[in-house]
N, C-alpha and C positions, 0 to 999 in steps of 0.2 A: 458502406461506413462514410460518414461525413468528414469533411476536412477538419473541423475542429478535434473530432474524436481522434483521428490520426496524430493531431499535433499532440494531444494530451498524452497519448500512448508513448509516443517518440520522447517527450520532455522526462516522462517516468522512466523510460527504458534508459536515457541517458543518465539520470539520477542513479539508477541501479548499478549501470556500468562503471561510474565513477566510484561508487562505494567498493565495488569488486576491485577496481583497478589500484585505488589508494590501499585498501585492505591486504592487497597481495604484497605490498611492499615490505620488506624486513627490516622495519624502523618503527619508531613511536609514532608515526604518523598512521601506519597500519592498526595499531592498538588503538588510537584514539577515534579512527573512523568507525571500525567495527564495535566499538564501545558507546560512541555517543553521536556519530554523524548520520547514520543511516535514516533517523527519524526527520531532522533537519533538511536531509537532502531530498526526501520525499515531498516536504512542504514546498522546497524551491522547485521541484518538478511541477507541482500543482500550480504554483504561483507563476511560473514561467508559462505553462500552458494557458493560465488567465491572462497574462499580459498579451501573449502573441495573437490569441484569437479575438481578443478586444472585449471578453467577458466582463473586465473590471467596471466598465463604465454602467453595466446594467445592474451590478449587484450592489446591494443596499449596505454591504458589510463595510465598515471603517477601518482605519488603521489599527485600531486597538483588538478589531476582530481577527485580523491578520496575525497581530502578535500573539493572540490567544491560540490561534489555530497553530502556530509555530510551537507553542508549549505543549500543545494537546498532542501533536504529531511525535513530539520528543519523548513525553511521558509513555505514550501508546507504544513506541518501539521498546523502552525499557520494560513496560508490563509484558509484552509479547515476548520477550528474551527470557523474563522471568516465569512466565507460563510455561515456555518450552522446557527449561531446565527443570522445573519442578515436577512437570508431567513425566518428563523422560526419566527422571530420577526415581519416581514412584512406580514407573512402569518396569524399569531395570530391577528393583527390588522385587518386584512381584514376579517378573519374568525368570529371574537368576541367570542360569547358563545360556539361555535363549535370547538373552538381551543383547544388543549392539556393543561392541567394545569400542566403537568409534562411529560418528555418524554416516560416514560411507558405506557402513554395513547396512544402514536403511532397513532394519528391521521394525517390528511392530510399536516398540518404544519410541524410535524416533518419528513413525507415522503419528502417532499419538501427540507427541510434542510439537510437531508442526501443525497439527490441526488445532491445537490449543492455541497455538501461538496466532496461527490465522484468524481464530475467532475472535480474539483479544484487538488484533490489528484492524480487523473489519469493523468492531464496535468503535474503536477510537477514530478511525476514518469516517464513518457514518456520522459521529458527533461533529468533527471536523467539518464535513460537508454541510451538516445542518446549521453550523455557524455561518458558514457563507451565505446559504441560500435561505435562511430563516424558516426552515422546515425540516423536521425529522421525517424519515420515510423508511418504514419496515421492509418494503419490497426492495428498497435499494440496499439495505443491510444484508438481506438474503442473497443478493448478487454479488457483493463484496464477499460473502462467505464462500460462494460457489467458485469465484475467482481464486479465491485462496486454496480451495480444494484442487482445482485444476492446475494451478502452479505447483503443488505439492506432486500431482501425478507426473507432470512433465519432468520435474526435477528427478523424481524416482528412475523414470525412463532414462534419462541422462546419466545419471549417476549408476544405473545398471550397465551402462556401456562402458563409463569412464573409471568410475570408483576412485574418484579423486576429489579432494576436500575443495579445490579451487573450481573444479567443475561443478561441484554440489553447489558452491556460492554463487557461482558464475551464471547459473540457471534461475536459482531460486530469486535471488535480489532483483535483477533486471526484468526478468518475466513478471515477478509479483508486483514491484514499482509499475511497470507498464501498464499491466492489466488493471490495478487499482487507480492508477491515474485516469485511464481511460474511462472507468466508470465514474469517476468523480467528475470529469469533464462531460460526460454524457448527462449526469444529472444536473449539473450547472446549467447546460444549454437548454435541457427541458424546463428548467424553471424562467430561464430567460424568454424562450419563444413563448411560455405561457403568458408571463408578464406582458410581453409585447403584443400578443393577441387581445389579451384585456385591455389594455391601453388603447388599442385601436377601436375596439368595440365600443368602450366608454366615450371614446371622442366622438364617433359616429352617432351614438345615442344622445350625446350632448348637443349635437347639432340640429 
């Protein structure tokens, strides 16, 4: 694992931990954080990784691209949340008594809701990354979806042990943000390294 990858994972992890920490407060801040701040905090995690690793000077993205990225991350979280509740609600209606009475029950309805939310989140993050790198990558989208599925599995294992609302979110948000930021950082630096190699080759050929 490269230094840049570690930095992006840590900045994403920190963003997720901030969400959980603020969300656990019994106040208006908690409601606002879990309702509106998860997407923007993920954006800040990626932006922090870009600044710390020095990737900013290699990216062609302008300030408007970053503002658009902030909007995309914010909207993506709302859409993922909507997908979770919509799919979970439909599954509960379909399953009846076998449905979860609470998310910590983590039955098939919660699984389906999280998978739907993960797919929506992965799509939005792939779009955000394409905005920064200038190219859409289907393979990258698949990696994001696999990371989402891995996050759900880890959350399920932790929830099976603790069965607590905040241990549920305390695993889901930090691990999910960390893995997604890690993959975004890896995709950015692959583009940076490729562009650097092409620039060197073009320089050599020109001489």
